[in-house]
N, C-alpha and C positions, 0 to 999 in steps of 0.2 A: 085576832087571827086574820080577819079580812084586811086589817091595816098592813100586816106583814106581807100578804099577797100583793097588795097594791104597791108597796115599796119595792117588792121583788120585780114586779112587772115594769115599774118605772125605771129600775136599774137596768133591766134588759133593754128597754127602749132607748135609754141614753147610750148604752154601749153600742147598740146597733147604729144609732145616729152617728156616733163618733167613728165607727168603722166605715160608714158610708162617706163621711167627710174625709177620712184618710185616703180612701180609695179614689175619691174625686180629685184630691190633691195630687196623688201619685199619677193619675191619668193626665192632669194638667201639666205635670212636669215632663212626662214622656211624650205628650202630643202637643207640639208647639203650634202656635197660631200662624196664619198666613204671613202676617207682618214679621213675626220672629223668623220664619223660614226665609223671607226676603232678605233680612239683615244678615243671616248666616251665609247665604249663597251669593251675596253681592261681591264682585271682585274688588280687591284693594289695590290693584295695579293695572298695567296695560296688557291687553290680550295679545299673546304671541301666536300667530297663525302657524308657525313652523312646529311648535311643540303641542299645539292644541290644548294648551294649558294657560295659566295665568302667570305672567312674569312681570314683577315691578321693574320699571326702568329707572335707574338712578341718574341723577344729573351729573354731567361730566365735571371732574374736579377742576377748580380754578387754576389758570396758568400761573406758574411760579413768577413772583415779582422779579423784575430785572435787577441785577446787582450793579451798583454804581462803581465805576472804575476808581481806584485809589489814585489820587493825584501824586505826581512826582514830588520828591522832597525838594524844597527850596534851598539853594545854597546859603550857607551862613555868611553873614557880613564879616569881612576880614578887617582886622585892625590895619591901620596904615603901615605899609612896608612888610605885611605878612601875607604870603600866598596861601590860598585855600584850595585843596584838591577838589575837583568836581565830584558831587555825590551821584551815584547811579540811580536812575529812576526806579521807583518801586514797581514790581510786577503785580498786576491785579490778580486777585484770587480767582481760580477757575470756577466757572459757573457749574452748579450741581446738575447731574444728569436729570433730564425730564422725568417726572413721576408718571409711571404707567397706571392707568385707571384699574382699580380692582375688578376682577371678573364678576359679572352679575350672576347671582345664584337664583335658580328658579324657585319661586315661592310655592308653597304647598297650596294646591287649588282649594278654594272654599268648599266645604261640604257640610251636610247635616245628617244625623242619624234619626230615623223615625221608627217608632214601635208600631208595626203594622200587623194586626192580628189576623191570622188565617185559621181556617178549620184545621183541626189536628191532622197532620200528615198529608195535607192537601194544599192546593193553591187557591181554594175558594175564599173569597173575601167575606169577612164578618161585617156586621153593621158598624162596629167600632173602626174597622179598617177603612171603610168607605168614608167615615167622618174625617179620619186622618188624611186620606188622599184628597178629599175635597179641599182641605186647607193647602195641601201641596199644589193642587191644580190652580187654585187662586193665585198662589205665589208665582208659579211658573208662567202664568199668563199676564202677570202684572207688567206695568211699563218698565219697571226696573230690571226684570229678568227675561222679557219676551224675546230678546235678541240672542240669547245664549243657548247652547246645547248642554245636555246633562246626561250623566251616567247613572243608571239605576242599578245598584248592586245588591243582590239578595244574599243574606247571611243566615246561618243556622247555628244552633248550639252543637255540642259534641255527641248528642244522643243519636245512635244509628251508625250506619257505615258511611265512609267518606263518599263513595260513589252515589249512594242514595241522597245524601245531603246536598251534594253538588247539583244533582238533577232537580231536586225539590227547590233549591234556591233559584235555579234558572227559571223554572216554571213560575215561581212567585214573582220574580222580577219581570217576566213577560206579562203576567197578569196586571201588575201595576202600570206598566207602559200602555197596555191596551185600554185600561180604565181611563187613563189621562187622555189618550188619543180620542176615545169615544165620547167622554163627557165634556171635555174642555177643548176639543178640536185642536189639540196640540199635534203638529206634524210629526210623523214617525221619524223623520230625519233629525229632529231635535232630541230624540231619546235613544239612548244606548242601554239595552238591558243585558245584564251579565250575572251569572250565578257564581258566588264565591264559596258556597258551602261553609265548611268549618274554617276556611282561611281568613286570617285577620280577625280573630276573636276580640271583641270589645273587652271582655272579662276573661282572662286566661283560666281555663278549668281543665281537670283531667278528663280522659275519655268517658263517654256515657254519663255526662253530668248535665242535667237540665238547668239551663240558665236563661231566663226570659230576656235579659239584656243583650244576649248574643243573637237572639232571633229578631233581626232588624233589617231595615232597608236603608242603605246609605245613598244619598243623592249628592253628586259631585258636579260642580260647574266645570265644563270642558272648554269654555270660551266660545267664540263666535265661529 
């Protein structure tokens, strides 16, 4: 009987350990490191000051090669006593119209989604949220990203009213910005906080559906 109890306790312990391992793995997937955030937010093109975004600049197309003129036909050699009519010179083929370069399309600015845990129905940061934001702060103050500005967009799921979710997401985005400004001395001019509410769901769901993946903070590189 005691052996059965021991085996039962061991099974429970192993199941709990496996659950902890799965939870840790899930957190590792949803909470990227500072280096991963840097790679996600680094621009892949040239910053455009007019659009405040990131626009890759394509190299101009090569100039068309000049077309050689076709030489005039040489007159045939006539036999003695036979006259040969002069041959008209060949007209060179017209050069093709110059190719216009294709218009450059604006690339989608680099961004990263972070799972930032807040207290239920509030903008108070949890310890897990602070750990995530510490990684974000290290990334934004790195040599690779310190010259750029960023948008902090708060998102919610579809539980609650649209107005409440929009207000809550704005408060949470403001909280993230203030945390980064306070702890990492990031100038406020580099951060733009905005609340999206239910707009732009990462996982489309019906109304009043709790979905943790939609409760997120999206960081977007706005350029210099």
